[in-house]
C-alpha positions, 0 to 999 in steps of 0.5 A, spaced: 500 500 500 502 506 498 504 511 503 498 516 501 493 511 501 495 509 508 495 516 510 488 517 507 485 511 511 489 513 517 485 520 516 478 516 515 480 512 522 482 519 526 476 523 523 471 517 525 474 517 532 474 525 533 467 526 531 465 522 537 470 524 542 470 532 540 463 532 538 461 529 545 467 532 549 470 525 551 477 527 549 481 526 554 487 530 556 492 525 554 490 526 547 490 534 547 495 533 541 489 530 537 486 537 534 493 539 531 494 532 528 487 532 525 489 539 521 496 536 519 493 530 516 488 534 513 494 538 510 498 532 508 492 530 504 491 536 500 499 536 499 498 529 496 492 531 491 497 537 489 503 532 488 498 527 484 496 533 480 502 536 478 507 531 480 512 531 486 516 537 485 511 542 483 506 539 487 510 540 493 512 547 491 505 549 491 503 546 497 509 549 501 507 556 497 500 555 500 503 553 507 508 559 508 504 564 505 498 562 509 502 562 515 505 569 514 497 572 513 495 569 519 501 572 523 499 579 520 493 577 523 495 575 530 500 581 531 497 587 527 490 585 526 491 585 518 487 581 513 483 577 518 482 582 524 485 581 531 485 574 534 490 569 538 490 562 538 490 557 544 495 552 546 490 546 543 494 546 536 501 544 538 507 548 536 507 555 533 511 559 529 510 567 530 504 565 535 501 561 529 500 554 530 503 550 524 497 546 524 493 552 521 498 552 515 496 545 514 489 547 514 490 552 509 493 547 504 487 543 505 482 549 504 485 551 498 485 544 495 478 542 496 476 549 494 480 548 488 477 541 486 470 543 487 470 550 483 474 547 478 469 542 477 463 547 477 466 551 471 468 545 467 463 546 462 466 553 460 472 554 455 478 556 457 478 564 458 479 570 462 471 569 464 473 561 466 479 564 470 475 569 474 469 564 475 473 559 478 477 564 482 471 567 485 467 560 486 474 558 490 474 564 494 466 563 496 467 556 498 473 558 502 468 563 506 463 558 506 468 553 510 469 559 515 462 560 516 461 554 520 468 553 522 469 559 526 463 559 530 464 552 532 471 553 534 471 560 537 464 559 541 464 552 542 471 549 543 475 556 544 480 554 540 482 562 539 479 568 541 477 575 537 478 582 539 472 585 536 464 583 534 459 582 529 452 580 528 454 573 526 456 569 533 461 575 535 466 573 529 468 580 526 466 580 519 473 582 517 475 575 518 470 573 512 473 578 508 480 576 509 478 569 508 475 571 501 481 575 499 487 570 501 483 564 497 482 569 491 489 570 491 491 563 491 486 561 486 488 566 481 495 564 481 493 556 481 488 557 475 494 558 470 498 553 473 493 547 473 490 549 466 497 548 463 498 542 467 499 535 463 497 530 468 501 524 467 497 519 472 490 520 470 488 514 475 491 517 481 489 524 479 482 522 479 482 518 485 485 524 489 480 529 486 474 525 489 478 524 495 478 532 496 471 532 495 470 527 500 475 531 505 470 537 504 464 533 506 467 530 512 470 537 514 464 540 513 460 535 516 464 534 522 463 542 524 456 542 522 454 536 526 458 540 532 454 546 530 447 542 531 449 539 537 450 546 540 444 549 537 448 554 532 442 554 528 444 559 523 451 556 522 447 550 521 443 552 516 447 557 512 452 552 511 449 545 511 445 546 505 450 550 500 455 544 502 450 539 500 448 542 494 456 543 492 457 536 493 451 534 489 453 538 483 460 536 484 457 528 483 453 530 478 458 533 474 463 528 474 458 523 473 456 526 466 463 527 464 464 519 466 458 517 462 460 522 456 467 518 456 464 511 456 459 513 450 465 516 446 469 509 448 463 505 446 462 509 440 
């Protein structure tokens, strides 16, 4: 079994355990490192997608670029209140660089990987053009904001993973945070589009497998936080993100299935 498949299975196992332990506050003190490990696993899976899509050196470079730039952006928020607003992280995410847990950088790799897959699939019927570039980038950024709309209320109010200096009508999370997520994600997607469109996938079977795994990863991460929101009665976050997330996965599955059928018909024809 290849390492990437082994780690994916480890993640699924860890996810199932975490859903129960975190959801029902059963996580023992000895497993305080579990949150950081979960985020790191998410980022590693995102990295595997980039490697299977762009080959090792380019995929690793893309992963490292997203990790480093997102850590810089987060650091600017923690120290100066730029981009995302003023906030600070608790000690639940392990080792920190410039007061930002490294798990957050891994989480950003996951976010960009899953939003890239979903948004690229949603614009797959458009011919390569500036319009497709813009549509893809905007969709990717908006899906990233959707992810944050469920993560922040749960992580901030329910779990206390970080604290904000500021307020808003949406669970006291400053609206600057969501605009920050949009612009940072838009930046990454705008750069990723030309690289992806000029890429020649050498191992299509591995690429397709990891593409679908990214859609599944989006569903699992969203599902976990939506479940936690449900348990704690965060109804606005539950409905605001649950319905769009379901529709996104439905649209993704419908689009990929149509293209699979079209490819089969071409072969048979």
